[in-house]
C-alpha positions, 0 to 999 in steps of 0.5 A: 442501529449503530455502526462499529464506530458508534455512528448511527447508520443512515437510511438511504433516501433513494432506496425503493424500501425506504420508509420513514421511522414510526412515531413513537413517544420515546423517539421524539427529538428534544422531546418535540419533534416526532418523525411525522413532524415536517421540520425533522423530516426536512432536516433529515432529507438534507442530512441523510443526503449523500452530498451533505457529508461531501459538502461538510468535508470540503468545508472542513478542509477549507477551514483547516487551510484557513487555520494554516494561514492564521499565523501571528505574522499575517497582513491586515488583509489576510487577517480580515479575510480570515475573520469573515471565514471564521464567521462563515465556517462557525455558522455553517458548522453550527447550522449542521450541529442544530440539523443533526440534533433535530433529526437524532435528538441531543442526548436522547433517544439513547440509540440515536442521539447526537452526543452517543457518538464520540465524533459528534461530541468532538464536533460539538466541543469544537463548535462551542469553542468556536462560538466562545472565540468569536464572542470574546474577540468581537463583543469584549474587543480582546486581542485574539492571540490571547485565545488563539491556542483555542483555534487549534482545537478546530482542526480536530474536525479534520478527523471526521473523513474517518467516520464519514467516508465509508469507502475509506474503511482502511483509514477508519480501521487504523484509527479505531484499532489504535484507539482499541489497542491502548486499553489492552496494552495496560500490562506492558504500560505498567511495566514500562512505568515501574521500570522508569520509576525504579531507575528514576529513583536510583538516578535521583540518589546517584546524581541529584544536584551533581549535574549543575555547572557554571556559565562560566567554565573557570568556576567549578563550585556554586559559590565561586560561580556566584562570585564571579557573576555566572549562573549555576545551571543544570545542563539543557538535556535535563537532570536527576534533581527529582523523580519527575525530571528523572522520568523525563530524562529517562524516557528521552534516553529510551529513544536513544536521542543524546544518551552519550552526553548524559552518560559522560556527564554522569561519569564526570560528576564530583559533588553536589555543589561542584561542577562535573569534571572529566578525569580520563585517568579515573573514570567512574565506570560504575556510573556508566553501567547505570545508563548502559543497563538503562539502554539495555533494559529501557530502550532495547527491552522495555520500550521496544516491547511497549511499541511492539505490543501496541502494533501487535495488538493493533494487528490482532484488533484489525484482523478481529474486525475483519474476521481474520482473527477467527480463521484458521492458518489454512484459511489465512493462507488462502486469502493471502494466496488470493490477494496475490493472485488478484494482483497478477495480469497477463503479460504482452508479447511484442510483435513486428507491425510491418513486414519490411525487412529493415523493421523485421531485422530491428525487431529480431535484434531488440527481441534477442536476449543478448540485446537486453543483457548488453543494455544492462551492462551499459546501464551498469557501466554508466552508473560506474562512470558517474561514481568516478566524478569528484570535485576539482578533477583535472581537465583531461579527466573531465574530458574523458568522462564527458566522452563516456557520458556521450557514448552512453547517450549515444548508445541509449539513443540507438536503443530507442531508435532500434526499438521504435523501428522494430516495435513501432511507436505505439507498441513502444510507448504503451510499455511502461518500462520503454516510456521510462527509458524514452524519458531518460533519453530525452532528458539526457539529450536536453542535458547535453544540449544545454551543456554545449550551449555554455554561458548562452544558456538561459537555464540555471547550471544547477538544473543540469546537475539535477537532470544528470541524476536521472541517469542513475535511475536506469539501474532500476531496469534491472527489476525486469530481470531479477525475480527477487526485486520483482517479489519485493515490488509485488510486496510493496505494491500490495502494501500500498492501500495499508500504507496509504491509510497510515501515511494519511493519518500520520499526515493529519496528525502532523497538520494538527500539531503544526497548527497547535505548535504555531499557536503555542510556540511561535514567539519562543526565543531561539536556542541551541536547536530551536533556530531558523531551521527549526521553529514554529513561527509559521505553518510550513516551517512548523510542519517541517519541524515536526517531520524532523521530530518524526525521525527522532532527530533532536526532537528532545532538544527542540522541546527543551528550548520550548520549555519555560525559564525554569528549565536549564538557562532558559531564563537568560534568553527569556529575559533577552527576548521578553517571551518564553515557552511553557514547560508543561506545554512543551513536555506534553506537546513533544512527548505525545507527538513522539509517541504517536508520530515516530513510535507508533505510526512510523513503526506501523509502516514497517510493520504493514510491509513486514506483514505483507512480505511474510504473506506474499514474498515468503518462500515458505508459502504453498504458492509464491510469486515465483509460481504465479510468474511462471504461469504468466510466462507460459500464458503468454505463449498462448495469449501473446497480445494479453487478452486475458482469454485463450481457447479452452483446448490449450489448457491441457498443454498449459497444465502439462508444462506448468510446474507443480503445485499449479500444474503437473510439469517437470514430473518424472515420469511425465504425466499421462493423459489420464493424469492430465484429464484428472487434474483439469477435472479437479481445477474445474476452470469454467468454459466460455463458449470455447474460451477460458479466462486468465483470472479464473484459471490461475484462481482455479489452480491456486484453489487446488493448492490451497483452497479451503472454505472461508467465512463471510467477513469483512476480509473475505468481502474485500477479496470478493471485491478485488476478484471483480475488479480484477476479473470484471472488465476483461470477462465482459466480452466472454460468453456466460460459462455453462460448463467447465473446460474438462467437459468441453475438452472431452466433448470436443475429443469425442466429437473429433473421433466421431467425425473420423468414424463417420468419415471412415464408414462413408469411405467404406460404404463407397468402397463396398458399393464400388465393389458390388457394382463391379461383381455385377458386371463380371457375373453378367459376363461370366457367372461364377458357379455357387456364388451367393449375393451379399446380404443373404442371411444363409449365405446365398443370394436370390440367384443362389450364389455365394456371398462376398462381404468386405465390411469390417467391424464397426467397433474397429478403429485403425491405429493411425486413425486413433492417433490422428484424432487428437493432434498433439493432445489438442482436440477440435476447437470449440467452434465445432462443438455441439453445446452440451445439455 
């Protein structure tokens, strides 16, 4: 069988059900090796071993790092070391390929053959290219730099983790979804091409041959330019001399990079052999309309529609692969709600670790709501004081700012000391926000200590400026009291797995293009944008240049400088340097990178965040982050230590205080006992020997609001794994659930009332015995005429006297006893409950 990406699924050798495939004539690899052949079995044992893929991945990573050091300026020692590594990597990858071919077959059998997987085809091509490179370099003594661009293909092997690492399912899904989305975007691609061709043809008719100018600004015609010894060239940003050049220029303008220069040049054109001359008294507004219409139609409409369709198709294919595309709106809402629920954890309440009056007083101060508000005001004032800094300020003003900074540092130090005193060092440092505050206070103290040391300080003064920036980070403490910001943080946190996959893919593409750019453009002479700050002379500056291009900053200008001598005035630079770029390579390299890196992957990051915000942070959802935060705050009252468990009899008051939709609190009139019990029966929270779990309780409440049956698919399997991860460790100490909290509550309440009734019966029986004994004593002294003994059926005793019975009705319970059977709506604890059979 084959997996979704075309790779043959591998048997698990350690599986108890493992058995070698049956020998069949059509299943012989290379038409030689059957499954009973020891050579094929030995190769299969190696290839199918889990550590085999990990070792190959490590070698791929090492070979990629070696390519990064294979720069044109490498030393002799580095060159020799890289040559040895090239031999080692090539031989190892060749052995890997041969072993897989022996196990799987080369092109036959059809189901499992090596070349039936696109990833294996990529590996095969790279190994063959590496063998050709080694043969050319060592057998023919040819300079490797002439064939260095072929080595860049080897880094494509870094795509193998997308197929091999099965646990990185998300990253593999991104790659496969993007590849599957490209063919389905044919309609919008055709529309984009149609628009570009139409506008390019119009541009050729309007501006062909009219963008030329002379390198000598005084010459305004071609003849005058040539007579003056100048060069009659097109501008560096492009031209409309033919449809191809017009298409390239329009695509660059669609990226909104440098389009005003093109428009103003078009407004200044004069004639076919005359240089553009700007005339503000008579601007050619009609020509400007051409570019403005293209910006609206091409950039704002068609280009963004193309990017949007690609991303939307990507999301649809990803949901289809996960199974989410076949879910209803209610099912998707329930999946989103579960994802948000499983990101929640119970809060922990601080407690004073000592009975010392000093520490008790400090604890009361730091836990007061006005203390936190005061600290927040100090943080905002500190940021405001830092905003008052400027260069070359008066000494008196600088002294005042320094005194303010000292005061703020002392205030925050006092805060730290109060919290450490009131909470204790361990409890203080285990809180992430407190640890963050402590780091900032320590850095501030170090900052001022170094500042007071003055010239004696061995630390560079620039480090002080960097350390001062840490004070600004204190504003992040506002997040603790701002629910809106907290919702955004929860959205970002839930987006991290998907963002991680996209960012890893973007880094992989940048790595591949950095190697290729270094090997193709390292000797291109500098120009307007290709300079010492942006070039391809080594790997690291290549990576930085590509990151700059990812943001859309002057990427087309760098592309123009990397083109050949036929572009603009590049011929002059090429003659001077003796080398030049290549127009075809530059256009293909930069255009593909811009589309992949900037237009698709960076926009995909924004799309992932927006999709998660619509699923989590939207106010239109049945269950929002605010509802879950309210549940956490109420749970804190019953579980101040954050142990994930509370007694099951506390579920009833929790439900009565929790507002809708998760509870019944806030209703007018207040919910009755019967309504609360019906709600507990509906949510069906499992009871673990008198304890209920945080995650099970909040999940049950969310299920009562928007829970619906879900299909079994990849998406629901991920949710199940998240549930196990969130519930498993904290529920290990709890007993196995045998019934729900509703049953436990009712049993506890009935037992409590029965014990009260039994106690009442015992008291009444004792009272009757006491009264009966007193009556006998009285009768022995003074018999009462006509009295009967208690217990006679006819009202007479054995002696024929009257009967006095003080026994009340067995079904009668006093009002005070009924009210006292449940204290504040809480039955007896489960330690007293008899297990229900």
